[in-house]
PyMOL commands that place a pseudoatom at each C-alpha (Angstrom):
pseudoatom trace, name=CA, resn=UNK, resi=1, chain=A, elem=C, hetatm=0, pos=[-13.384, 30.829, 51.189]
pseudoatom trace, name=CA, resn=UNK, resi=2, chain=A, elem=C, hetatm=0, pos=[-10.549, 29.742, 53.450]
pseudoatom trace, name=CA, resn=UNK, resi=3, chain=A, elem=C, hetatm=0, pos=[-8.773, 28.116, 50.526]
pseudoatom trace, name=CA, resn=UNK, resi=4, chain=A, elem=C, hetatm=0, pos=[-9.167, 31.277, 48.456]
pseudoatom trace, name=CA, resn=UNK, resi=5, chain=A, elem=C, hetatm=0, pos=[-7.699, 33.400, 51.243]
pseudoatom trace, name=CA, resn=UNK, resi=6, chain=A, elem=C, hetatm=0, pos=[-4.750, 31.012, 51.561]
pseudoatom trace, name=CA, resn=UNK, resi=7, chain=A, elem=C, hetatm=0, pos=[-4.040, 30.550, 47.852]
pseudoatom trace, name=CA, resn=UNK, resi=8, chain=A, elem=C, hetatm=0, pos=[-5.017, 33.911, 46.286]
pseudoatom trace, name=CA, resn=UNK, resi=9, chain=A, elem=C, hetatm=0, pos=[-5.448, 36.627, 48.926]
pseudoatom trace, name=CA, resn=UNK, resi=10, chain=A, elem=C, hetatm=0, pos=[-6.389, 40.178, 47.937]
pseudoatom trace, name=CA, resn=UNK, resi=11, chain=A, elem=C, hetatm=0, pos=[-6.464, 42.045, 51.275]
pseudoatom trace, name=CA, resn=UNK, resi=12, chain=A, elem=C, hetatm=0, pos=[-8.800, 45.016, 51.246]
pseudoatom trace, name=CA, resn=UNK, resi=13, chain=A, elem=C, hetatm=0, pos=[-10.273, 44.146, 47.854]
pseudoatom trace, name=CA, resn=UNK, resi=14, chain=A, elem=C, hetatm=0, pos=[-13.219, 42.050, 46.821]
pseudoatom trace, name=CA, resn=UNK, resi=15, chain=A, elem=C, hetatm=0, pos=[-16.067, 40.595, 48.791]
pseudoatom trace, name=CA, resn=UNK, resi=16, chain=A, elem=C, hetatm=0, pos=[-14.051, 37.890, 50.538]
pseudoatom trace, name=CA, resn=UNK, resi=17, chain=A, elem=C, hetatm=0, pos=[-10.597, 39.462, 50.459]
pseudoatom trace, name=CA, resn=UNK, resi=18, chain=A, elem=C, hetatm=0, pos=[-9.514, 36.817, 47.988]
pseudoatom trace, name=CA, resn=UNK, resi=19, chain=A, elem=C, hetatm=0, pos=[-9.576, 36.163, 44.262]
pseudoatom trace, name=CA, resn=UNK, resi=20, chain=A, elem=C, hetatm=0, pos=[-11.607, 33.183, 43.101]
pseudoatom trace, name=CA, resn=UNK, resi=21, chain=A, elem=C, hetatm=0, pos=[-10.547, 31.027, 40.118]
pseudoatom trace, name=CA, resn=UNK, resi=22, chain=A, elem=C, hetatm=0, pos=[-13.896, 31.596, 38.460]
pseudoatom trace, name=CA, resn=UNK, resi=23, chain=A, elem=C, hetatm=0, pos=[-16.235, 34.461, 37.703]
pseudoatom trace, name=CA, resn=UNK, resi=24, chain=A, elem=C, hetatm=0, pos=[-19.993, 33.989, 37.886]
pseudoatom trace, name=CA, resn=UNK, resi=25, chain=A, elem=C, hetatm=0, pos=[-21.982, 35.114, 34.891]
pseudoatom trace, name=CA, resn=UNK, resi=26, chain=A, elem=C, hetatm=0, pos=[-25.734, 35.270, 34.524]
pseudoatom trace, name=CA, resn=UNK, resi=27, chain=A, elem=C, hetatm=0, pos=[-25.943, 31.573, 33.628]
pseudoatom trace, name=CA, resn=UNK, resi=28, chain=A, elem=C, hetatm=0, pos=[-22.364, 30.267, 33.592]
pseudoatom trace, name=CA, resn=UNK, resi=29, chain=A, elem=C, hetatm=0, pos=[-18.940, 30.300, 35.222]
pseudoatom trace, name=CA, resn=UNK, resi=30, chain=A, elem=C, hetatm=0, pos=[-15.822, 31.598, 33.493]
pseudoatom trace, name=CA, resn=UNK, resi=31, chain=A, elem=C, hetatm=0, pos=[-12.322, 30.453, 34.442]
pseudoatom trace, name=CA, resn=UNK, resi=32, chain=A, elem=C, hetatm=0, pos=[-9.774, 32.983, 35.660]
pseudoatom trace, name=CA, resn=UNK, resi=33, chain=A, elem=C, hetatm=0, pos=[-6.602, 31.293, 34.454]
pseudoatom trace, name=CA, resn=UNK, resi=34, chain=A, elem=C, hetatm=0, pos=[-4.195, 33.542, 36.392]
pseudoatom trace, name=CA, resn=UNK, resi=35, chain=A, elem=C, hetatm=0, pos=[-5.918, 32.805, 39.711]
pseudoatom trace, name=CA, resn=UNK, resi=36, chain=A, elem=C, hetatm=0, pos=[-6.279, 29.117, 38.887]
pseudoatom trace, name=CA, resn=UNK, resi=37, chain=A, elem=C, hetatm=0, pos=[-2.508, 28.988, 38.240]
pseudoatom trace, name=CA, resn=UNK, resi=38, chain=A, elem=C, hetatm=0, pos=[-1.946, 30.489, 41.726]
pseudoatom trace, name=CA, resn=UNK, resi=39, chain=A, elem=C, hetatm=0, pos=[-4.113, 27.780, 43.278]
pseudoatom trace, name=CA, resn=UNK, resi=40, chain=A, elem=C, hetatm=0, pos=[-2.300, 25.022, 41.423]
pseudoatom trace, name=CA, resn=UNK, resi=41, chain=A, elem=C, hetatm=0, pos=[1.117, 26.403, 42.431]
pseudoatom trace, name=CA, resn=UNK, resi=42, chain=A, elem=C, hetatm=0, pos=[0.031, 26.511, 46.099]
pseudoatom trace, name=CA, resn=UNK, resi=43, chain=A, elem=C, hetatm=0, pos=[-1.397, 22.988, 46.178]
pseudoatom trace, name=CA, resn=UNK, resi=44, chain=A, elem=C, hetatm=0, pos=[0.350, 20.259, 48.190]
pseudoatom trace, name=CA, resn=UNK, resi=45, chain=A, elem=C, hetatm=0, pos=[0.652, 18.215, 44.996]
pseudoatom trace, name=CA, resn=UNK, resi=46, chain=A, elem=C, hetatm=0, pos=[2.973, 20.898, 43.578]
pseudoatom trace, name=CA, resn=UNK, resi=47, chain=A, elem=C, hetatm=0, pos=[4.712, 21.924, 46.810]
pseudoatom trace, name=CA, resn=UNK, resi=48, chain=A, elem=C, hetatm=0, pos=[5.749, 18.514, 48.181]
pseudoatom trace, name=CA, resn=UNK, resi=49, chain=A, elem=C, hetatm=0, pos=[8.228, 17.663, 45.390]
pseudoatom trace, name=CA, resn=UNK, resi=50, chain=A, elem=C, hetatm=0, pos=[9.796, 21.121, 45.643]
pseudoatom trace, name=CA, resn=UNK, resi=51, chain=A, elem=C, hetatm=0, pos=[10.371, 20.768, 49.402]
pseudoatom trace, name=CA, resn=UNK, resi=52, chain=A, elem=C, hetatm=0, pos=[11.121, 17.060, 49.586]
pseudoatom trace, name=CA, resn=UNK, resi=53, chain=A, elem=C, hetatm=0, pos=[14.593, 17.459, 51.132]
pseudoatom trace, name=CA, resn=UNK, resi=54, chain=A, elem=C, hetatm=0, pos=[13.198, 19.561, 53.983]
pseudoatom trace, name=CA, resn=UNK, resi=55, chain=A, elem=C, hetatm=0, pos=[10.245, 17.224, 54.501]
pseudoatom trace, name=CA, resn=UNK, resi=56, chain=A, elem=C, hetatm=0, pos=[12.567, 14.246, 54.822]
pseudoatom trace, name=CA, resn=UNK, resi=57, chain=A, elem=C, hetatm=0, pos=[14.244, 15.960, 57.775]
pseudoatom trace, name=CA, resn=UNK, resi=58, chain=A, elem=C, hetatm=0, pos=[10.979, 16.061, 59.725]
pseudoatom trace, name=CA, resn=UNK, resi=59, chain=A, elem=C, hetatm=0, pos=[10.317, 13.457, 62.391]
pseudoatom trace, name=CA, resn=UNK, resi=60, chain=A, elem=C, hetatm=0, pos=[6.592, 13.419, 61.700]
pseudoatom trace, name=CA, resn=UNK, resi=61, chain=A, elem=C, hetatm=0, pos=[3.820, 14.977, 59.632]
pseudoatom trace, name=CA, resn=UNK, resi=62, chain=A, elem=C, hetatm=0, pos=[0.197, 15.525, 60.642]
pseudoatom trace, name=CA, resn=UNK, resi=63, chain=A, elem=C, hetatm=0, pos=[-2.814, 16.466, 58.572]
pseudoatom trace, name=CA, resn=UNK, resi=64, chain=A, elem=C, hetatm=0, pos=[-6.033, 17.970, 59.879]
pseudoatom trace, name=CA, resn=UNK, resi=65, chain=A, elem=C, hetatm=0, pos=[-9.301, 18.768, 58.161]
pseudoatom trace, name=CA, resn=UNK, resi=66, chain=A, elem=C, hetatm=0, pos=[-12.872, 19.393, 59.063]
pseudoatom trace, name=CA, resn=UNK, resi=67, chain=A, elem=C, hetatm=0, pos=[-16.146, 20.985, 58.167]
for i in range(1, 67): cmd.bond("trace and resi %d" % i, "trace and resi %d" % (i + 1))
show_as sticks, trace
zoom trace
């Protein structure tokens, strides 16, 4: 849910306060294309090329992840 809150927040609405890129049906999942487009636009794969000049000015970059 952390990724949903970062990429498609909906404060005060919804169960998690974020929109998910899918909707659960009785026996299937349906894509929510508008929300999925938000997630794609917020991904590092899309953001790095757009901010390359600024990133090149940095002296270092660190990544962190966990469970």
